[in-house]
Biopython code that builds the backbone (N, CA, C, O; Angstrom):
import numpy as np
from Bio.PDB.StructureBuilder import StructureBuilder

atoms = [
    (1, "UNK", "N", (-15.927, -19.084, 5.679)),
    (1, "UNK", "CA", (-15.103, -18.992, 7.688)),
    (1, "UNK", "C", (-14.958, -17.739, 8.746)),
    (1, "UNK", "O", (-14.132, -16.837, 8.885)),
    (2, "UNK", "N", (-16.355, -18.187, 9.528)),
    (2, "UNK", "CA", (-16.302, -16.798, 10.503)),
    (2, "UNK", "C", (-15.334, -17.097, 11.872)),
    (2, "UNK", "O", (-15.287, -18.079, 12.613)),
    (3, "UNK", "N", (-14.623, -15.884, 11.879)),
    (3, "UNK", "CA", (-13.386, -16.324, 13.301)),
    (3, "UNK", "C", (-13.940, -14.600, 13.543)),
    (3, "UNK", "O", (-14.584, -13.756, 12.919)),
    (4, "UNK", "N", (-13.028, -14.771, 15.229)),
    (4, "UNK", "CA", (-13.026, -13.167, 16.144)),
    (4, "UNK", "C", (-11.992, -12.332, 15.789)),
    (4, "UNK", "O", (-11.261, -13.226, 15.363)),
    (5, "UNK", "N", (-11.429, -11.454, 15.645)),
    (5, "UNK", "CA", (-10.250, -10.914, 16.241)),
    (5, "UNK", "C", (-10.779, -9.380, 16.377)),
    (5, "UNK", "O", (-11.627, -8.664, 15.845)),
    (6, "UNK", "N", (-9.644, -9.277, 17.547)),
    (6, "UNK", "CA", (-9.291, -7.309, 17.732)),
    (6, "UNK", "C", (-8.693, -6.898, 16.903)),
    (6, "UNK", "O", (-7.877, -7.509, 16.213)),
    (7, "UNK", "N", (-8.962, -5.937, 16.844)),
    (7, "UNK", "CA", (-8.813, -4.772, 16.110)),
    (7, "UNK", "C", (-8.838, -3.682, 16.665)),
    (7, "UNK", "O", (-9.873, -3.389, 17.263)),
    (8, "UNK", "N", (-7.415, -2.476, 16.648)),
    (8, "UNK", "CA", (-7.598, -1.090, 17.835)),
    (8, "UNK", "C", (-8.564, -0.490, 17.011)),
    (8, "UNK", "O", (-8.698, -0.471, 15.788)),
    (9, "UNK", "N", (-9.465, 0.190, 18.298)),
    (9, "UNK", "CA", (-10.794, 1.272, 17.503)),
    (9, "UNK", "C", (-10.085, 2.141, 16.520)),
    (9, "UNK", "O", (-10.755, 3.016, 15.971)),
    (10, "UNK", "N", (-9.370, 2.073, 16.351)),
    (10, "UNK", "CA", (-9.083, 3.316, 15.841)),
    (10, "UNK", "C", (-7.995, 3.451, 14.735)),
    (10, "UNK", "O", (-7.466, 4.447, 14.243)),
    (11, "UNK", "N", (-7.754, 1.402, 14.386)),
    (11, "UNK", "CA", (-7.440, 0.824, 12.749)),
    (11, "UNK", "C", (-8.916, 0.409, 12.612)),
    (11, "UNK", "O", (-9.534, 1.465, 12.473)),
    (12, "UNK", "N", (-9.589, -0.403, 12.592)),
    (12, "UNK", "CA", (-11.527, -0.281, 12.414)),
    (12, "UNK", "C", (-11.546, 0.594, 12.269)),
    (12, "UNK", "O", (-11.210, 0.540, 11.086)),
    (13, "UNK", "N", (-11.739, 2.199, 12.560)),
    (13, "UNK", "CA", (-12.500, 3.125, 12.122)),
    (13, "UNK", "C", (-11.800, 3.153, 10.949)),
    (13, "UNK", "O", (-12.494, 3.030, 9.940)),
    (14, "UNK", "N", (-10.206, 3.324, 10.740)),
    (14, "UNK", "CA", (-9.404, 3.781, 9.061)),
    (14, "UNK", "C", (-10.592, 3.135, 8.297)),
    (14, "UNK", "O", (-11.601, 3.671, 7.839)),
    (15, "UNK", "N", (-10.007, 1.204, 8.278)),
    (15, "UNK", "CA", (-10.890, 0.169, 7.793)),
    (15, "UNK", "C", (-12.423, 0.661, 7.627)),
    (15, "UNK", "O", (-12.442, 1.215, 6.529)),
    (16, "UNK", "N", (-13.454, 0.709, 8.080)),
    (16, "UNK", "CA", (-14.794, 1.073, 7.755)),
    (16, "UNK", "C", (-14.672, 2.530, 7.081)),
    (16, "UNK", "O", (-15.633, 2.811, 6.364)),
    (17, "UNK", "N", (-13.618, 3.551, 7.187)),
    (17, "UNK", "CA", (-14.178, 4.424, 6.927)),
    (17, "UNK", "C", (-13.777, 4.253, 4.772)),
    (17, "UNK", "O", (-14.486, 4.750, 3.897)),
    (18, "UNK", "N", (-12.415, 3.379, 4.529)),
    (18, "UNK", "CA", (-11.504, 3.112, 3.422)),
    (18, "UNK", "C", (-12.402, 2.575, 2.542)),
    (18, "UNK", "O", (-12.516, 2.749, 1.329)),
    (19, "UNK", "N", (-13.107, 1.807, 3.410)),
    (19, "UNK", "CA", (-14.032, 0.737, 2.533)),
    (19, "UNK", "C", (-15.785, 0.977, 2.327)),
    (19, "UNK", "O", (-16.676, 0.225, 1.931)),
    (20, "UNK", "N", (-15.774, 2.400, 2.803)),
    (20, "UNK", "CA", (-17.008, 3.077, 2.720)),
    (20, "UNK", "C", (-16.516, 4.027, 1.761)),
    (20, "UNK", "O", (-17.294, 4.082, 0.809)),
    (21, "UNK", "N", (-15.767, 4.612, 1.666)),
    (21, "UNK", "CA", (-14.928, 5.021, 0.451)),
    (21, "UNK", "C", (-14.703, 4.043, -1.031)),
    (21, "UNK", "O", (-14.768, 4.354, -2.220)),
    (22, "UNK", "N", (-14.567, 3.436, -0.705)),
    (22, "UNK", "CA", (-14.104, 1.994, -2.358)),
    (22, "UNK", "C", (-15.360, 1.796, -2.567)),
    (22, "UNK", "O", (-15.647, 1.387, -3.691)),
    (23, "UNK", "N", (-16.906, 2.097, -1.208)),
    (23, "UNK", "CA", (-17.876, 1.510, -1.212)),
    (23, "UNK", "C", (-18.492, 0.001, -2.334)),
    (23, "UNK", "O", (-19.120, -0.311, -3.346)),
    (24, "UNK", "N", (-17.226, -0.795, -0.444)),
    (24, "UNK", "CA", (-17.498, -2.813, -0.378)),
    (24, "UNK", "C", (-17.828, -2.716, 0.923)),
    (24, "UNK", "O", (-17.596, -1.707, 1.590)),
    (25, "UNK", "N", (-18.234, -3.467, 1.244)),
    (25, "UNK", "CA", (-18.266, -3.673, 2.150)),
    (25, "UNK", "C", (-16.729, -3.803, 3.062)),
    (25, "UNK", "O", (-15.653, -3.714, 2.471)),
    (26, "UNK", "N", (-16.837, -4.070, 4.870)),
    (26, "UNK", "CA", (-16.085, -3.911, 5.535)),
    (26, "UNK", "C", (-15.108, -5.615, 5.416)),
    (26, "UNK", "O", (-13.904, -5.801, 5.241)),
    (27, "UNK", "N", (-16.463, -6.800, 5.636)),
    (27, "UNK", "CA", (-16.009, -8.173, 5.704)),
    (27, "UNK", "C", (-15.023, -7.952, 4.019)),
    (27, "UNK", "O", (-13.867, -8.364, 3.933)),
    (28, "UNK", "N", (-15.617, -7.376, 3.036)),
    (28, "UNK", "CA", (-14.914, -7.475, 1.321)),
    (28, "UNK", "C", (-12.929, -6.558, 1.650)),
    (28, "UNK", "O", (-11.853, -6.601, 1.053)),
    (29, "UNK", "N", (-13.288, -6.087, 2.506)),
    (29, "UNK", "CA", (-11.831, -4.904, 2.455)),
    (29, "UNK", "C", (-11.455, -5.285, 3.556)),
    (29, "UNK", "O", (-11.013, -4.215, 3.975)),
    (30, "UNK", "N", (-11.286, -6.002, 4.363)),
    (30, "UNK", "CA", (-10.547, -7.050, 5.532)),
    (30, "UNK", "C", (-10.306, -8.096, 5.042)),
    (30, "UNK", "O", (-9.335, -8.592, 5.614)),
    (31, "UNK", "N", (-10.654, -8.662, 4.329)),
    (31, "UNK", "CA", (-10.325, -9.979, 2.866)),
    (31, "UNK", "C", (-10.164, -9.345, 2.500)),
    (31, "UNK", "O", (-11.195, -8.698, 2.685)),
    (32, "UNK", "N", (-9.364, -8.589, 1.782)),
    (32, "UNK", "CA", (-8.778, -8.206, 0.387)),
    (32, "UNK", "C", (-7.565, -7.693, 0.905)),
    (32, "UNK", "O", (-6.678, -7.718, 0.051)),
    (33, "UNK", "N", (-7.212, -7.243, 1.984)),
    (33, "UNK", "CA", (-6.396, -6.503, 2.715)),
    (33, "UNK", "C", (-5.900, -7.475, 3.286)),
    (33, "UNK", "O", (-4.864, -6.974, 3.723)),
    (34, "UNK", "N", (-5.896, -8.714, 3.659)),
    (34, "UNK", "CA", (-5.124, -9.781, 4.807)),
    (34, "UNK", "C", (-4.534, -10.418, 3.689)),
    (34, "UNK", "O", (-3.413, -10.840, 3.976)),
    (35, "UNK", "N", (-5.123, -10.807, 1.665)),
    (35, "UNK", "CA", (-4.795, -11.865, 0.908)),
    (35, "UNK", "C", (-3.360, -10.756, 0.756)),
    (35, "UNK", "O", (-2.133, -10.681, 0.813)),
    (36, "UNK", "N", (-4.494, -10.099, 0.547)),
    (36, "UNK", "CA", (-2.859, -8.383, -0.140)),
    (36, "UNK", "C", (-1.299, -8.525, 1.081)),
    (36, "UNK", "O", (-0.124, -8.209, 0.896)),
    (37, "UNK", "N", (-1.706, -8.878, 1.781)),
    (37, "UNK", "CA", (-0.228, -9.094, 3.363)),
    (37, "UNK", "C", (-0.086, -10.614, 2.931)),
    (37, "UNK", "O", (0.891, -10.854, 2.221)),
    (38, "UNK", "N", (-0.576, -11.239, 3.122)),
    (38, "UNK", "CA", (-0.083, -12.991, 3.090)),
    (38, "UNK", "C", (0.490, -13.582, 1.353)),
    (38, "UNK", "O", (1.064, -14.621, 1.028)),
    (39, "UNK", "N", (-0.141, -11.975, 0.235)),
    (39, "UNK", "CA", (0.850, -12.281, -0.785)),
    (39, "UNK", "C", (1.898, -11.499, -0.753)),
    (39, "UNK", "O", (2.496, -11.645, -1.819)),
    (40, "UNK", "N", (2.368, -10.826, -0.152)),
    (40, "UNK", "CA", (3.464, -9.857, -0.351)),
    (40, "UNK", "C", (4.515, -10.090, 1.293)),
    (40, "UNK", "O", (5.303, -9.295, 1.805)),
    (41, "UNK", "N", (4.165, -11.270, 1.683)),
    (41, "UNK", "CA", (4.813, -11.943, 2.275)),
    (41, "UNK", "C", (5.928, -12.357, 2.002)),
    (41, "UNK", "O", (7.105, -12.083, 2.235)),
    (42, "UNK", "N", (4.943, -13.551, 1.101)),
    (42, "UNK", "CA", (5.435, -14.866, 0.437)),
    (42, "UNK", "C", (6.269, -14.100, -0.129)),
    (42, "UNK", "O", (7.455, -14.428, -0.099)),
    (43, "UNK", "N", (5.928, -13.065, -0.693)),
    (43, "UNK", "CA", (7.380, -12.599, -2.412)),
    (43, "UNK", "C", (8.856, -12.189, -1.659)),
    (43, "UNK", "O", (10.016, -12.540, -1.877)),
    (44, "UNK", "N", (8.425, -11.557, -0.973)),
    (44, "UNK", "CA", (9.218, -10.790, 0.240)),
    (44, "UNK", "C", (10.283, -12.047, 1.006)),
    (44, "UNK", "O", (11.504, -11.949, 1.124)),
    (45, "UNK", "N", (9.034, -13.726, 1.668)),
    (45, "UNK", "CA", (10.730, -14.761, 0.910)),
    (45, "UNK", "C", (11.186, -14.622, 0.330)),
    (45, "UNK", "O", (12.294, -14.093, 0.253)),
    (46, "UNK", "N", (10.088, -15.325, -0.844)),
    (46, "UNK", "CA", (10.983, -15.990, -2.494)),
    (46, "UNK", "C", (11.644, -14.832, -2.316)),
    (46, "UNK", "O", (11.926, -14.764, -1.119)),
    (47, "UNK", "N", (12.074, -13.791, -2.954)),
    (47, "UNK", "CA", (12.709, -12.563, -2.368)),
    (47, "UNK", "C", (14.238, -12.178, -1.646)),
    (47, "UNK", "O", (15.227, -11.651, -2.155)),
    (48, "UNK", "N", (13.965, -12.733, -0.063)),
    (48, "UNK", "CA", (14.776, -12.740, 0.231)),
    (48, "UNK", "C", (15.685, -14.259, 0.266)),
    (48, "UNK", "O", (16.698, -14.222, 0.966)),
    (49, "UNK", "N", (15.400, -15.483, -0.394)),
    (49, "UNK", "CA", (15.770, -16.129, -1.102)),
    (49, "UNK", "C", (16.464, -16.067, -2.262)),
    (49, "UNK", "O", (17.661, -15.906, -2.022)),
    (50, "UNK", "N", (16.211, -16.129, -3.469)),
    (50, "UNK", "CA", (17.140, -15.543, -4.123)),
    (50, "UNK", "C", (18.149, -13.852, -4.271)),
    (50, "UNK", "O", (18.715, -13.174, -5.129)),
    (51, "UNK", "N", (17.859, -13.851, -2.827)),
    (51, "UNK", "CA", (19.175, -12.961, -2.512)),
    (51, "UNK", "C", (20.305, -13.861, -1.981)),
    (51, "UNK", "O", (21.361, -14.066, -2.579)),
    (52, "UNK", "N", (19.949, -14.385, -0.758)),
    (52, "UNK", "CA", (20.718, -15.511, -0.287)),
    (52, "UNK", "C", (21.735, -16.245, -1.962)),
    (52, "UNK", "O", (22.850, -16.181, -2.481)),
    (53, "UNK", "N", (21.011, -16.586, -2.076)),
    (53, "UNK", "CA", (21.436, -17.662, -2.728)),
    (53, "UNK", "C", (22.204, -17.009, -4.400)),
    (53, "UNK", "O", (22.934, -17.645, -5.160)),
    (54, "UNK", "N", (21.722, -15.608, -4.549)),
    (54, "UNK", "CA", (22.584, -14.601, -5.819)),
    (54, "UNK", "C", (23.960, -14.537, -5.319)),
    (54, "UNK", "O", (24.710, -15.157, -6.073)),
    (55, "UNK", "N", (24.566, -14.005, -4.309)),
    (55, "UNK", "CA", (25.914, -14.597, -2.767)),
    (55, "UNK", "C", (26.238, -14.765, -3.332)),
    (55, "UNK", "O", (26.726, -13.870, -4.021)),
    (56, "UNK", "N", (26.368, -16.344, -3.773)),
    (56, "UNK", "CA", (26.959, -17.550, -3.245)),
    (56, "UNK", "C", (26.913, -17.968, -5.070)),
    (56, "UNK", "O", (27.022, -19.126, -5.473)),
    (57, "UNK", "N", (26.706, -16.592, -6.110)),
    (57, "UNK", "CA", (27.459, -16.895, -7.607)),
    (57, "UNK", "C", (29.600, -17.241, -7.422)),
    (57, "UNK", "O", (30.454, -18.022, -7.841)),
    (58, "UNK", "N", (29.510, -16.402, -6.797)),
    (58, "UNK", "CA", (30.935, -16.361, -6.678)),
    (58, "UNK", "C", (31.672, -18.146, -6.591)),
    (58, "UNK", "O", (32.719, -18.448, -7.165)),
    (59, "UNK", "N", (30.941, -18.999, -5.856)),
    (59, "UNK", "CA", (31.613, -20.450, -4.910)),
    (59, "UNK", "C", (31.303, -21.109, -6.741)),
    (59, "UNK", "O", (31.932, -22.095, -7.125)),
    (60, "UNK", "N", (30.638, -20.643, -7.350)),
    (60, "UNK", "CA", (29.846, -21.802, -8.567)),
    (60, "UNK", "C", (32.171, -22.611, -9.058)),
    (60, "UNK", "O", (32.396, -23.748, -9.473)),
    (61, "UNK", "N", (33.121, -21.683, -8.823)),
    (61, "UNK", "CA", (33.980, -22.147, -10.218)),
    (61, "UNK", "C", (35.069, -22.923, -8.543)),
    (61, "UNK", "O", (36.154, -23.487, -8.680)),
    (62, "UNK", "N", (34.344, -22.701, -7.131)),
    (62, "UNK", "CA", (34.478, -23.013, -6.753)),
    (62, "UNK", "C", (34.965, -24.456, -6.986)),
    (62, "UNK", "O", (35.958, -25.112, -7.302)),
    (63, "UNK", "N", (33.399, -24.575, -6.568)),
    (63, "UNK", "CA", (32.712, -25.754, -6.107)),
    (63, "UNK", "C", (32.238, -26.527, -7.449)),
    (63, "UNK", "O", (31.372, -27.393, -7.326)),
    (64, "UNK", "N", (32.874, -26.192, -8.959)),
    (64, "UNK", "CA", (33.032, -27.206, -10.523)),
    (64, "UNK", "C", (35.098, -27.336, -9.418)),
    (64, "UNK", "O", (35.705, -28.393, -9.246)),
    (65, "UNK", "N", (35.323, -26.683, -9.199)),
    (65, "UNK", "CA", (37.059, -27.666, -8.615)),
    (65, "UNK", "C", (36.731, -28.123, -7.826)),
    (65, "UNK", "O", (37.197, -29.234, -8.079)),
    (66, "UNK", "N", (36.097, -28.277, -6.660)),
    (66, "UNK", "CA", (36.452, -29.428, -5.868)),
    (66, "UNK", "C", (35.516, -30.424, -7.238)),
    (66, "UNK", "O", (36.264, -31.001, -8.028)),
    (67, "UNK", "N", (34.577, -30.527, -7.382)),
    (67, "UNK", "CA", (33.777, -31.324, -7.855)),
    (67, "UNK", "C", (34.388, -32.203, -9.060)),
    (67, "UNK", "O", (33.934, -33.285, -9.430)),
    (68, "UNK", "N", (35.338, -31.633, -9.522)),
    (68, "UNK", "CA", (36.497, -32.548, -10.620)),
    (68, "UNK", "C", (37.398, -32.917, -8.677)),
    (68, "UNK", "O", (37.641, -34.042, -8.239)),
    (69, "UNK", "N", (37.558, -32.154, -8.262)),
    (69, "UNK", "CA", (38.990, -33.576, -7.698)),
    (69, "UNK", "C", (38.298, -34.700, -6.903)),
    (69, "UNK", "O", (38.759, -35.805, -6.616)),
    (70, "UNK", "N", (36.613, -33.973, -6.493)),
    (70, "UNK", "CA", (36.954, -35.251, -6.116)),
    (70, "UNK", "C", (36.058, -36.423, -7.160)),
    (70, "UNK", "O", (35.315, -37.236, -6.609)),
    (71, "UNK", "N", (36.206, -36.416, -8.646)),
    (71, "UNK", "CA", (36.018, -37.224, -9.044)),
    (71, "UNK", "C", (36.951, -37.677, -10.025)),
    (71, "UNK", "O", (36.765, -38.503, -10.919)),
    (72, "UNK", "N", (37.998, -37.015, -9.735)),
    (72, "UNK", "CA", (39.462, -37.474, -10.170)),
    (72, "UNK", "C", (39.960, -38.650, -8.668)),
    (72, "UNK", "O", (40.667, -39.659, -8.667)),
    (73, "UNK", "N", (39.231, -37.955, -7.554)),
    (73, "UNK", "CA", (40.185, -39.249, -6.300)),
    (73, "UNK", "C", (38.646, -40.709, -6.642)),
    (73, "UNK", "O", (38.989, -41.638, -7.374)),
    (74, "UNK", "N", (37.786, -40.727, -6.319)),
    (74, "UNK", "CA", (36.808, -41.794, -7.014)),
    (74, "UNK", "C", (37.278, -42.865, -8.221)),
    (74, "UNK", "O", (37.308, -44.096, -8.236)),
    (75, "UNK", "N", (37.633, -41.843, -9.236)),
    (75, "UNK", "CA", (37.940, -42.286, -10.362)),
    (75, "UNK", "C", (38.956, -43.153, -9.981)),
    (75, "UNK", "O", (38.906, -44.273, -10.490)),
    (76, "UNK", "N", (40.342, -42.790, -8.808)),
    (76, "UNK", "CA", (41.447, -43.672, -9.084)),
    (76, "UNK", "C", (41.432, -45.085, -8.155)),
    (76, "UNK", "O", (42.118, -46.103, -8.246)),
    (77, "UNK", "N", (40.177, -44.639, -7.071)),
    (77, "UNK", "CA", (40.143, -45.981, -6.596)),
    (77, "UNK", "C", (39.156, -46.819, -7.091)),
    (77, "UNK", "O", (38.509, -47.671, -6.483)),
    (78, "UNK", "N", (39.089, -46.392, -8.612)),
    (78, "UNK", "CA", (37.701, -47.978, -9.078)),
    (78, "UNK", "C", (38.727, -48.437, -9.494)),
    (78, "UNK", "O", (38.817, -49.643, -9.262)),
    (79, "UNK", "N", (39.910, -47.830, -10.235)),
    (79, "UNK", "CA", (40.893, -48.987, -10.615)),
    (79, "UNK", "C", (41.774, -49.905, -10.197)),
    (79, "UNK", "O", (42.325, -50.647, -11.011)),
]
sb = StructureBuilder()
sb.init_structure("model")
sb.init_model(0)
sb.init_chain("A")
sb.init_seg("    ")
for serial, (resi, resn, name, xyz) in enumerate(atoms, 1):
    if name == "N":
        sb.init_residue(resn, " ", resi, " ")
    sb.init_atom(name, np.array(xyz, "f"), 0.0, 1.0, " ", f" {name:<3s}", serial, name[0])
structure = sb.get_structure()
């Protein structure tokens, strides 16, 4: 797919130089750089979700206690 992006001159010069060092085309270098960035963003988002979920572990016993109370009350309503 073709697209047009504006890249600061200094960044483009560095990208061209690095692509030349790696003996790959600028197109390949940019595609790999974007893919790497997108992949790391997805990993960071997943890590962030897991970090927050881990902080709620201490509520496990409280959740069980509340669920038992609800079950007890609803059980009595049906009798």
